[in-house]
DOSELUM-237249 format. One line per 5 residues: their letters; for each residue x, y, z of N, C-alpha, C, O. Coordinates in steps of 0.1 Angstrom, whole numbers, padded with zeros to 4 digits. Example, Ala and Ser with C-alpha at 12.3 -4.5 7.8 and 13.67 -1.06 7.14 Angstrom:
2
as	0132 -0057 0078 0123 -0045 0078 0132 -0033 0078 0142 -0033 0085; 0128 -0022 0071 0137 -0011 0071 0129 0000 0079 0134 0011 0080
//
This chain:
266
mknky	-0102 -0015 -0044 -0090 -0020 -0036 -0080 -0026 -0045 -0083 -0033 -0054; -0067 -0022 -0043 -0056 -0027 -0051 -0048 -0036 -0043 -0045 -0033 -0031; -0043 -0047 -0049 -0035 -0057 -0042 -0021 -0056 -0047 -0018 -0054 -0059; -0011 -0059 -0038 0002 -0061 -0041 0006 -0075 -0036 -0001 -0081 -0027; 0016 -0082 -0042 0019 -0095 -0039 0034 -0096 -0035 0043 -0092 -0043
iindv	0037 -0102 -0024 0051 -0104 -0020 0055 -0119 -0024 0049 -0128 -0019; 0065 -0120 -0033 0069 -0133 -0039 0081 -0138 -0032 0091 -0131 -0031; 0080 -0150 -0026 0092 -0156 -0019 0099 -0147 -0009 0110 -0148 -0006; 0091 -0137 -0003 0096 -0128 0007 0106 -0118 0003 0112 -0111 0011; 0109 -0118 -0010 0120 -0109 -0015 0117 -0100 -0026 0124 -0091 -0030
viyna	0105 -0102 -0033 0101 -0093 -0044 0086 -0089 -0042 0078 -0098 -0039; 0083 -0076 -0044 0070 -0071 -0044 0065 -0069 -0058 0071 -0062 -0066; 0053 -0075 -0062 0047 -0073 -0075 0035 -0064 -0074 0026 -0066 -0066; 0036 -0053 -0081 0025 -0043 -0081 0018 -0045 -0094 0022 -0041 -0105; 0006 -0051 -0093 -0002 -0054 -0104 -0007 -0042 -0112 -0008 -0042 -0124
eqhrl	-0010 -0031 -0105 -0015 -0019 -0112 -0004 -0013 -0120 -0007 -0008 -0131; 0008 -0013 -0116 0020 -0007 -0123 0027 -0017 -0131 0037 -0014 -0139; 0024 -0030 -0130 0030 -0041 -0138 0045 -0041 -0134 0054 -0044 -0143; 0048 -0039 -0121 0062 -0037 -0117 0066 -0048 -0107 0059 -0051 -0098; 0079 -0053 -0108 0085 -0061 -0098 0096 -0054 -0091 0105 -0048 -0097
vptgv	0095 -0053 -0078 0104 -0045 -0070 0111 -0053 -0059 0104 -0059 -0051; 0124 -0054 -0059 0131 -0062 -0048 0130 -0055 -0035 0130 -0043 -0034; 0128 -0063 -0024 0127 -0057 -0011 0141 -0055 -0004 0142 -0047 0006; 0151 -0061 -0009 0164 -0060 -0004 0174 -0053 -0014 0169 -0047 -0023; 0187 -0055 -0011 0197 -0048 -0020 0200 -0056 -0032 0206 -0051 -0042
rgket	0196 -0069 -0033 0198 -0077 -0045 0187 -0076 -0055 0175 -0074 -0051; 0190 -0077 -0067 0180 -0076 -0078 0177 -0061 -0082 0182 -0052 -0076; 0170 -0060 -0093 0167 -0047 -0098 0152 -0046 -0101 0146 -0056 -0105; 0147 -0034 -0101 0133 -0032 -0104 0130 -0034 -0119 0138 -0030 -0128; 0119 -0041 -0122 0116 -0045 -0136 0101 -0043 -0139 0093 -0045 -0130
vlnvp	0099 -0037 -0151 0085 -0035 -0155 0081 -0044 -0166 0089 -0046 -0176; 0070 -0051 -0165 0065 -0061 -0175 0056 -0054 -0185 0050 -0044 -0182; 0055 -0060 -0197 0045 -0055 -0206 0031 -0060 -0201 0031 -0068 -0192; 0020 -0054 -0206 0007 -0057 -0200 0003 -0072 -0201 -0001 -0077 -0191; 0005 -0078 -0213 0001 -0092 -0213 0009 -0101 -0203 0003 -0110 -0197
asrcl	0022 -0099 -0202 0030 -0107 -0193 0026 -0104 -0179 0026 -0113 -0171; 0023 -0092 -0175 0018 -0088 -0162 0005 -0095 -0159 0003 -0100 -0147; -0004 -0096 -0168 -0017 -0103 -0166 -0015 -0118 -0164 -0021 -0124 -0156; -0005 -0124 -0171 -0002 -0138 -0169 0003 -0140 -0155 -0001 -0150 -0149; 0013 -0132 -0151 0018 -0133 -0138 0008 -0132 -0127 0007 -0139 -0117
llllq	-0001 -0122 -0129 -0012 -0120 -0119 -0021 -0132 -0118 -0025 -0136 -0107; -0024 -0138 -0129 -0032 -0151 -0129 -0025 -0162 -0121 -0032 -0169 -0114; -0012 -0163 -0123 -0005 -0173 -0115 -0004 -0170 -0100 -0006 -0179 -0092; -0002 -0158 -0097 -0001 -0154 -0083 -0015 -0155 -0075 -0015 -0157 -0063; -0025 -0154 -0083 -0039 -0155 -0076 -0042 -0169 -0074 -0052 -0172 -0066
qpgvs	-0035 -0179 -0080 -0038 -0193 -0078 -0025 -0201 -0075 -0022 -0210 -0083; -0017 -0198 -0065 -0005 -0205 -0063 -0007 -0219 -0060 -0016 -0223 -0053; 0002 -0228 -0066 0001 -0242 -0064 -0010 -0249 -0072 -0012 -0261 -0071; -0017 -0241 -0081 -0028 -0247 -0089 -0023 -0247 -0104 -0017 -0237 -0109; -0025 -0258 -0110 -0022 -0259 -0125 -0032 -0252 -0133 -0044 -0255 -0132
ihqqe	-0027 -0242 -0140 -0036 -0233 -0148 -0035 -0237 -0163 -0024 -0237 -0168; -0046 -0241 -0169 -0045 -0245 -0183 -0042 -0234 -0192 -0045 -0222 -0190; -0035 -0237 -0203 -0031 -0227 -0213 -0043 -0219 -0218 -0042 -0207 -0221; -0054 -0226 -0220 -0066 -0219 -0226 -0071 -0209 -0216 -0077 -0199 -0221; -0069 -0210 -0203 -0073 -0200 -0194 -0065 -0188 -0195 -0071 -0177 -0194
ffsev	-0052 -0189 -0198 -0044 -0177 -0200 -0049 -0170 -0213 -0050 -0158 -0213; -0051 -0178 -0224 -0056 -0171 -0236 -0069 -0163 -0233 -0071 -0152 -0238; -0078 -0170 -0226 -0091 -0163 -0223 -0090 -0151 -0215 -0095 -0140 -0218; -0083 -0152 -0203 -0082 -0141 -0193 -0073 -0130 -0198 -0075 -0118 -0195; -0062 -0133 -0204 -0052 -0123 -0207 -0054 -0116 -0221 -0052 -0104 -0222
wekhg	-0059 -0124 -0231 -0061 -0118 -0244 -0075 -0117 -0249 -0080 -0106 -0253; -0082 -0128 -0249 -0095 -0129 -0255 -0105 -0119 -0249 -0113 -0113 -0256; -0106 -0118 -0236 -0115 -0109 -0229 -0112 -0095 -0232 -0120 -0086 -0229; -0100 -0092 -0237 -0096 -0078 -0241 -0097 -0076 -0256 -0091 -0067 -0261; -0103 -0086 -0263 -0105 -0084 -0277 -0093 -0088 -0285 -0092 -0083 -0297
qcvna	-0084 -0096 -0280 -0072 -0099 -0287 -0072 -0114 -0290 -0077 -0122 -0282; -0065 -0118 -0301 -0063 -0132 -0304 -0048 -0135 -0307 -0042 -0128 -0315; -0043 -0145 -0300 -0028 -0148 -0301 -0026 -0163 -0303 -0036 -0171 -0301; -0014 -0166 -0307 -0011 -0181 -0308 -0002 -0185 -0296 0002 -0177 -0288; 0001 -0198 -0296 0009 -0204 -0285 0023 -0198 -0284 0028 -0197 -0273
ntfyq	0028 -0194 -0295 0042 -0188 -0295 0042 -0175 -0288 0052 -0173 -0280; 0032 -0167 -0290 0031 -0154 -0282 0030 -0157 -0267 0036 -0150 -0259; 0022 -0167 -0264 0020 -0170 -0249 0033 -0174 -0243 0037 -0169 -0232; 0041 -0183 -0250 0054 -0188 -0244 0064 -0177 -0243 0072 -0176 -0234; 0064 -0167 -0253 0073 -0156 -0252 0070 -0147 -0240 0080 -0143 -0233
nisli	0057 -0145 -0237 0054 -0137 -0225 0058 -0145 -0212 0063 -0138 -0202; 0056 -0158 -0211 0060 -0165 -0200 0076 -0165 -0198 0081 -0164 -0187; 0083 -0165 -0209 0097 -0164 -0208 0101 -0150 -0203 0111 -0149 -0195; 0094 -0140 -0207 0097 -0126 -0202 0094 -0126 -0186 0102 -0119 -0179; 0084 -0132 -0182 0081 -0133 -0167 0092 -0139 -0160 0097 -0134 -0150
rkair	0097 -0151 -0165 0108 -0158 -0158 0120 -0149 -0157 0127 -0149 -0147; 0123 -0143 -0168 0135 -0134 -0168 0134 -0122 -0158 0143 -0119 -0151; 0122 -0116 -0158 0120 -0105 -0149 0121 -0109 -0135 0126 -0102 -0126; 0115 -0121 -0131 0116 -0126 -0117 0131 -0128 -0113 0134 -0125 -0102; 0138 -0134 -0122 0153 -0136 -0119 0160 -0122 -0117 0168 -0121 -0108
nagir	0157 -0113 -0126 0163 -0100 -0125 0160 -0093 -0112 0168 -0085 -0106; 0147 -0095 -0107 0143 -0089 -0095 0149 -0095 -0082 0148 -0089 -0071; 0155 -0106 -0084 0162 -0112 -0072 0159 -0126 -0068 0164 -0131 -0058; 0149 -0132 -0075 0146 -0146 -0072 0153 -0156 -0081 0150 -0156 -0093; 0163 -0163 -0076 0171 -0171 -0085 0165 -0185 -0088 0167 -0190 -0099
nsvik	0157 -0191 -0079 0152 -0204 -0082 0139 -0202 -0090 0132 -0192 -0090; 0136 -0213 -0098 0124 -0212 -0107 0111 -0214 -0099 0110 -0223 -0091; 0102 -0204 -0101 0089 -0205 -0093 0077 -0207 -0103 0066 -0208 -0098; 0080 -0208 -0116 0069 -0211 -0125 0072 -0225 -0132 0082 -0226 -0139; 0064 -0235 -0129 0066 -0248 -0134 0057 -0251 -0146 0045 -0248 -0145
tipkv	0063 -0257 -0156 0055 -0261 -0168 0049 -0275 -0165 0056 -0284 -0162; 0036 -0276 -0167 0029 -0289 -0165 0026 -0294 -0179 0018 -0289 -0186; 0033 -0305 -0183 0032 -0310 -0197 0017 -0313 -0201 0010 -0319 -0193; 0014 -0308 -0212 0000 -0310 -0218 -0011 -0303 -0210 -0023 -0306 -0213; -0007 -0295 -0200 -0018 -0288 -0192 -0016 -0273 -0193 -0024 -0266 -0199
glcft	-0005 -0269 -0187 -0003 -0254 -0186 0009 -0251 -0177 0020 -0256 -0178; 0006 -0242 -0167 0016 -0237 -0158 0012 -0237 -0144 -0001 -0237 -0141; 0021 -0237 -0134 0018 -0237 -0120 0028 -0228 -0113 0040 -0230 -0115; 0024 -0219 -0104 0033 -0211 -0096 0036 -0219 -0083 0027 -0222 -0076; 0049 -0222 -0081 0054 -0230 -0070 0060 -0222 -0059 0064 -0228 -0049
gtvqv	0062 -0209 -0060 0068 -0201 -0049 0057 -0198 -0039 0046 -0202 -0039; 0062 -0189 -0029 0053 -0184 -0019 0047 -0171 -0023 0054 -0163 -0029; 0035 -0168 -0019 0028 -0156 -0022 0021 -0150 -0010 0014 -0157 -0003; 0024 -0137 -0007 0017 -0130 0004 0009 -0118 -0002 0016 -0110 -0009; -0004 -0117 0000 -0012 -0107 -0005 -0012 -0095 0004 -0016 -0097 0016
ieeer	-0009 -0083 -0001 -0011 -0071 0007 -0023 -0063 0001 -0022 -0059 -0011; -0033 -0062 0009 -0045 -0054 0004 -0044 -0040 0007 -0040 -0036 0018; -0046 -0031 -0003 -0045 -0017 -0001 -0059 -0010 -0004 -0065 -0014 -0014; -0063 -0001 0004 -0074 0007 0001 -0070 0021 -0003 -0061 0027 0004; -0076 0027 -0013 -0073 0041 -0016 -0078 0050 -0006 -0090 0050 -0003
asavc	-0070 0058 0000 -0074 0067 0011 -0066 0080 0010 -0054 0079 0006; -0072 0091 0013 -0065 0103 0013 -0066 0109 0027 -0076 0108 0034; -0055 0115 0032 -0055 0121 0046 -0046 0133 0045 -0036 0133 0039; -0050 0143 0053 -0043 0156 0053 -0037 0158 0068 -0045 0156 0077; -0025 0160 0069 -0018 0162 0082 -0017 0177 0085 -0010 0184 0077
sepkt	-0023 0181 0095 -0023 0195 0099 -0022 0197 0114 -0024 0188 0121; -0018 0209 0118 -0016 0212 0132 -0030 0213 0139 -0040 0217 0132; -0031 0209 0151 -0044 0209 0158 -0050 0223 0160 -0042 0233 0163; -0063 0225 0156 -0069 0239 0157 -0082 0239 0164 -0087 0250 0168; -0088 0227 0167 -0101 0227 0173 -0100 0220 0187 -0090 0215 0191
ddtiq	-0112 0221 0194 -0112 0215 0208 -0112 0200 0207 -0110 0194 0218; -0114 0194 0196 -0115 0179 0195 -0101 0174 0195 -0099 0161 0196; -0090 0182 0192 -0077 0177 0192 -0069 0180 0205 -0074 0189 0212; -0058 0174 0207 -0050 0176 0219 -0041 0187 0217 -0034 0188 0207; -0041 0197 0226 -0033 0209 0224 -0019 0206 0231 -0018 0201 0242
vidtn	-0008 0210 0224 0005 0208 0229 0008 0220 0238 0008 0232 0233; 0011 0218 0251 0013 0229 0260 0028 0233 0262 0031 0244 0261; 0036 0223 0264 0050 0226 0266 0059 0215 0260 0053 0205 0255; 0072 0217 0260 0081 0208 0253 0080 0194 0259 0081 0184 0252; 0079 0193 0273 0080 0180 0279 0067 0172 0276 0068 0159 0275
sekta	0056 0178 0274 0043 0171 0272 0041 0169 0257 0032 0162 0253; 0049 0176 0248 0046 0175 0234 0047 0161 0228 0038 0158 0221; 0057 0154 0232 0058 0140 0226 0047 0131 0230 0042 0124 0222; 0043 0132 0243 0032 0124 0248 0019 0127 0241 0011 0119 0237; 0016 0140 0239 0004 0145 0233 0003 0140 0218 -0008 0135 0214
vktqs	0014 0141 0211 0013 0137 0197 0011 0122 0196 0003 0117 0187; 0018 0114 0205 0016 0099 0204 0001 0096 0208 -0004 0087 0201; -0005 0102 0218 -0018 0099 0222 -0028 0102 0210 -0037 0094 0207; -0026 0113 0204 -0035 0117 0193 -0033 0107 0181 -0043 0104 0175; -0021 0103 0178 -0018 0094 0167 -0025 0080 0169 -0030 0075 0160
ltflk	-0023 0075 0182 -0029 0062 0185 -0044 0062 0184 -0050 0052 0180; -0051 0074 0188 -0065 0075 0187 -0069 0075 0172 -0079 0068 0168; -0062 0082 0164 -0064 0082 0150 -0062 0068 0143 -0070 0064 0134; -0053 0060 0148 -0050 0047 0143 -0062 0038 0145 -0066 0031 0135; -0069 0039 0156 -0081 0030 0159 -0092 0034 0149 -0100 0025 0146
kikgi	-0093 0046 0144 -0104 0050 0136 -0103 0046 0122 -0113 0045 0114; -0090 0043 0117 -0088 0039 0103 -0081 0026 0102 -0071 0025 0094; -0086 0016 0109 -0080 0003 0109 -0079 -0003 0095 -0071 -0011 0091; -0089 0001 0086 -0090 -0005 0073 -0079 -0001 0064 -0076 -0008 0054; -0072 0010 0067 -0061 0015 0058 -0049 0006 0059 -0046 0002 0070
nvivf	-0043 0004 0048 -0031 -0005 0048 -0021 0000 0058 -0018 0012 0059; -0015 -0010 0066 -0006 -0006 0077 0006 0002 0072 0010 0011 0079; 0012 -0002 0061 0024 0005 0057 0021 0019 0053 0028 0028 0057; 0010 0021 0045 0007 0035 0041 0004 0044 0052 0008 0055 0053; -0004 0038 0062 -0008 0047 0074 0004 0050 0082 0005 0061 0088
slflf	0013 0040 0084 0024 0042 0093 0033 0053 0088 0039 0061 0095; 0035 0054 0074 0043 0065 0069 0036 0078 0071 0042 0088 0074; 0022 0078 0070 0014 0090 0073 0016 0094 0087 0018 0106 0090; 0016 0085 0096 0017 0088 0111 0031 0094 0113 0032 0104 0121; 0041 0088 0107 0055 0093 0109 0056 0107 0104 0062 0116 0111
aciil	0050 0110 0093 0050 0124 0087 0042 0134 0097 0047 0145 0098; 0031 0129 0102 0024 0138 0111 0031 0142 0124 0031 0153 0128; 0038 0132 0130 0046 0134 0142 0057 0145 0139 0059 0154 0147; 0063 0144 0127 0073 0154 0124 0067 0167 0122 0073 0177 0126; 0056 0168 0115 0050 0181 0112 0044 0188 0124 0044 0200 0124
ltsgq	0040 0180 0134 0033 0186 0145 0044 0192 0155 0040 0198 0165; 0056 0189 0153 0067 0194 0162 0073 0207 0156 0079 0206 0145; 0071 0218 0162 0076 0231 0157 0088 0236 0164 0091 0230 0175; 0094 0246 0159 0106 0252 0165 0119 0246 0162 0129 0252 0165; 0119 0234 0156 0131 0228 0152 0129 0222 0138 0118 0220 0134
sqsar	0140 0219 0131 0139 0213 0118 0135 0198 0120 0136 0193 0131; 0130 0192 0110 0125 0178 0111 0136 0169 0115 0135 0161 0124; 0148 0170 0109 0159 0161 0112 0164 0164 0127 0167 0154 0134; 0165 0177 0131 0169 0180 0144 0160 0174 0155 0164 0169 0165; 0147 0175 0152 0136 0170 0161 0137 0155 0162 0136 0149 0173
ffsth	0140 0148 0151 0141 0134 0151 0152 0129 0160 0151 0121 0168; 0164 0135 0157 0176 0130 0164 0176 0134 0179 0183 0128 0187; 0168 0144 0183 0167 0148 0197 0158 0138 0205 0158 0138 0217; 0149 0131 0198 0140 0122 0204 0142 0107 0201 0134 0099 0206; 0152 0104 0194 0155 0090 0190 0170 0087 0193 0178 0096 0194
tkias	0173 0075 0196 0186 0071 0200 0192 0060 0190 0185 0051 0186; 0205 0062 0187 0212 0052 0179 0215 0040 0187 0221 0041 0198; 0211 0028 0182 0214 0015 0190 0224 0006 0184 0229 -0002 0190; 0227 0008 0171 0236 -0001 0164 0240 0005 0150 0234 0014 0145; 0250 -0001 0144 0254 0002 0130 0256 -0011 0123 0261 -0021 0128
enqcs	0251 -0011 0111 0252 -0023 0103 0254 -0020 0088 0245 -0013 0082; 0265 -0024 0083 0269 -0021 0069 0267 -0006 0065 0260 -0003 0055; 0273 0003 0073 0272 0017 0070 0259 0023 0074 0256 0035 0071; 0250 0015 0080 0236 0020 0083 0236 0022 0099 0237 0013 0106; 0233 0035 0103 0230 0038 0117 0216 0034 0119 0207 0038 0112
iyidr	0213 0027 0130 0200 0022 0133 0195 0030 0146 0201 0030 0156; 0183 0036 0144 0177 0044 0155 0163 0039 0159 0156 0032 0152; 0160 0041 0172 0147 0038 0178 0142 0049 0186 0150 0058 0190; 0129 0050 0189 0124 0060 0198 0129 0058 0212 0131 0046 0217; 0133 0069 0219 0138 0067 0232 0129 0060 0242 0133 0055 0252
gelms	0116 0061 0239 0106 0054 0248 0107 0039 0247 0101 0032 0255; 0114 0034 0237 0115 0020 0235 0129 0014 0239 0132 0003 0235; 0136 0022 0246 0150 0017 0250 0150 0005 0258 0161 -0002 0259; 0139 0001 0265 0139 -0011 0273 0137 -0024 0265 0139 -0035 0271; 0134 -0022 0252 0131 -0034 0244 0144 -0039 0238 0154 -0031 0236
nysqy	0144 -0052 0235 0156 -0058 0229 0154 -0058 0214 0146 -0066 0209; 0162 -0050 0207 0161 -0050 0192 0171 -0058 0185 0174 -0056 0173; 0178 -0067 0192 0189 -0075 0185 0183 -0083 0174 0190 -0086 0164; 0171 -0088 0175 0165 -0096 0165 0164 -0088 0152 0166 -0093 0141; 0160 -0075 0153 0159 -0067 0141 0173 -0064 0135 0174 -0064 0123
vnfls	0182 -0061 0143 0196 -0059 0139 0201 -0071 0131 0207 -0070 0121; 0199 -0083 0137 0203 -0096 0131 0196 -0098 0117 0201 -0102 0108; 0183 -0094 0117 0175 -0095 0104 0181 -0086 0094 0183 -0090 0082; 0185 -0074 0097 0191 -0064 0087 0204 -0070 0083 0208 -0068 0071; 0212 -0076 0092 0225 -0081 0088 0223 -0092 0078 0231 -0094 0069
akevv	0213 -0101 0081 0211 -0112 0072 0206 -0107 0058 0209 -0114 0048; 0199 -0096 0057 0195 -0090 0045 0206 -0083 0037 0204 -0079 0026; 0217 -0081 0044 0229 -0074 0038 0225 -0060 0033 0229 -0056 0023; 0217 -0053 0042 0213 -0039 0038 0225 -0030 0038 0235 -0032 0046; 0225 -0020 0029 0236 -0010 0028 0229 0003 0026 0220 0005 0019
csphe	0235 0013 0034 0229 0027 0033 0238 0036 0026 0251 0034 0025; 0233 0046 0020 0241 0057 0013 0246 0066 0024 0242 0065 0036; 0255 0075 0021 0262 0083 0032 0252 0091 0040 0254 0093 0052; 0240 0096 0034 0231 0104 0042 0219 0096 0046 0209 0102 0050; 0219 0083 0046 0208 0075 0049 0209 0068 0062 0221 0064 0066
fiyia	0198 0065 0069 0199 0058 0082 0186 0050 0083 0177 0051 0075; 0185 0041 0093 0174 0032 0095 0167 0036 0108 0173 0039 0118; 0153 0036 0107 0145 0039 0118 0136 0027 0121 0128 0023 0112; 0136 0021 0132 0128 0010 0136 0116 0015 0144 0117 0020 0155; 0104 0014 0138 0092 0020 0144 0083 0009 0149 0078 0001 0141
nisal	0081 0008 0162 0073 -0002 0168 0059 0004 0170 0057 0011 0179; 0049 0000 0161 0036 0005 0162 0028 -0005 0171 0021 -0014 0166; 0028 -0002 0184 0022 -0012 0193 0007 -0013 0191 0001 -0024 0194; 0000 -0002 0187 -0014 -0003 0185 -0018 -0013 0175 -0029 -0018 0175; -0009 -0015 0165 -0012 -0025 0154 -0004 -0038 0156 -0004 -0046 0147
sdtli	0003 -0039 0167 0011 -0051 0170 0020 -0054 0158 0021 -0065 0153; 0027 -0043 0153 0035 -0045 0141 0047 -0036 0142 0048 -0026 0150; 0058 -0039 0135 0070 -0032 0135 0074 -0029 0121 0074 -0038 0112; 0078 -0017 0118 0082 -0013 0104 0097 -0009 0105 0101 -0002 0115; 0104 -0012 0095 0118 -0007 0093 0118 0002 0082 0116 -0001 0070
lfcet	0121 0015 0085 0121 0026 0075 0135 0030 0072 0144 0031 0081; 0137 0033 0059 0150 0039 0055 0148 0054 0053 0140 0058 0045; 0155 0062 0060 0153 0076 0060 0166 0083 0055 0177 0078 0057; 0164 0095 0050 0176 0104 0046 0172 0118 0049 0160 0122 0048; 0182 0127 0051 0180 0141 0054 0184 0149 0041 0193 0146 0034
seeek	0175 0159 0038 0178 0168 0027 0186 0180 0031 0189 0181 0043; 0190 0188 0021 0198 0200 0024 0190 0210 0032 0195 0218 0040; 0176 0209 0031 0168 0217 0039 0164 0212 0053 0155 0217 0060; 0172 0202 0057 0170 0195 0070 0156 0189 0072 0151 0188 0082; 0151 0184 0060 0139 0176 0061 0141 0161 0060 0152 0157 0054
lkcst	0132 0154 0065 0133 0139 0065 0125 0133 0054 0114 0137 0052; 0131 0123 0047 0123 0116 0037 0125 0101 0040 0136 0096 0040; 0114 0094 0043 0114 0080 0048 0106 0071 0039 0095 0076 0034; 0110 0059 0037 0102 0049 0030 0103 0036 0038 0113 0032 0043; 0092 0028 0038 0092 0015 0045 0098 0005 0036 0094 0003 0024
rfkla	0108 -0002 0041 0115 -0013 0034 0110 -0027 0038 0108 -0036 0030; 0108 -0028 0051 0103 -0041 0057 0092 -0039 0066 0092 -0030 0074; 0083 -0049 0066 0072 -0049 0076 0073 -0062 0083 0073 -0073 0077; 0075 -0062 0097 0079 -0074 0104 0068 -0077 0115 0070 -0075 0127; 0057 -0082 0110 0046 -0085 0119 0049 -0098 0127 0044 -0099 0138
dikpa	0058 -0106 0122 0060 -0119 0128 0072 -0119 0138 0074 -0129 0145; 0080 -0109 0138 0091 -0108 0147 0088 -0099 0159 0086 -0087 0157; 0088 -0104 0171 0085 -0096 0183 0097 -0094 0191 0104 -0103 0195; 0100 -0081 0195 0111 -0079 0204 0109 -0084 0218 0098 -0082 0223; 0119 -0091 0223 0118 -0096 0237 0119 -0084 0247 0128 -0076 0245
s	0112 -0085 0258 0113 -0074 0268 0125 -0077 0277 0127 -0069 0286
//
């Protein structure tokens, strides 16, 4: 199982890739060297706890057969602070505790991920729901997808939701992916050059909270990019995906925000 960490709600730290990625438009992606990444991971695993300098030496270097001095340690901490600022966090989140060590003072949210592989294919057996006509097609795909959701609850919500979105697109034949999407979804607002779409089945919901959220984040879209708000009711969660169309009329989407705590009012 691999973990990612959301720092102060604005930066995602990928421990496996040693990478800091901003969730909004501010900041830039930064890659740490391995020792600095290990130091940061140790801090994020114990937020609010004073970690002694000797623990850093032991966990980051000595257990890997390396021996360093205090100067090397402080150089790596300086690299971490600079990387965090570049990624979009302006306030200091690493506090020096005199004669002790360091303490992480920011907020940390852990995202647990399980490695899983899934193949999306058209239904061929009696165990799957057969699409009979155009009117029933959308309902059949949704029913099948929700059943599959219940079977793989352990898979990370963001990874599976992207998989689900890809399956819905692939199971609809006779039209290009982008044409099929725009025929079944409705534009509800525009924000900073971003057209915002939702499923037509969700038109009775009030999505003003999400629009306000995007406005506060100052999101900006490229000329061929748009936003899709996906309300995954089976998981009581909502994802905000940024999508764009290719020259082959295919859709490419990525999850930018996961909003489990914001619920649309009916």
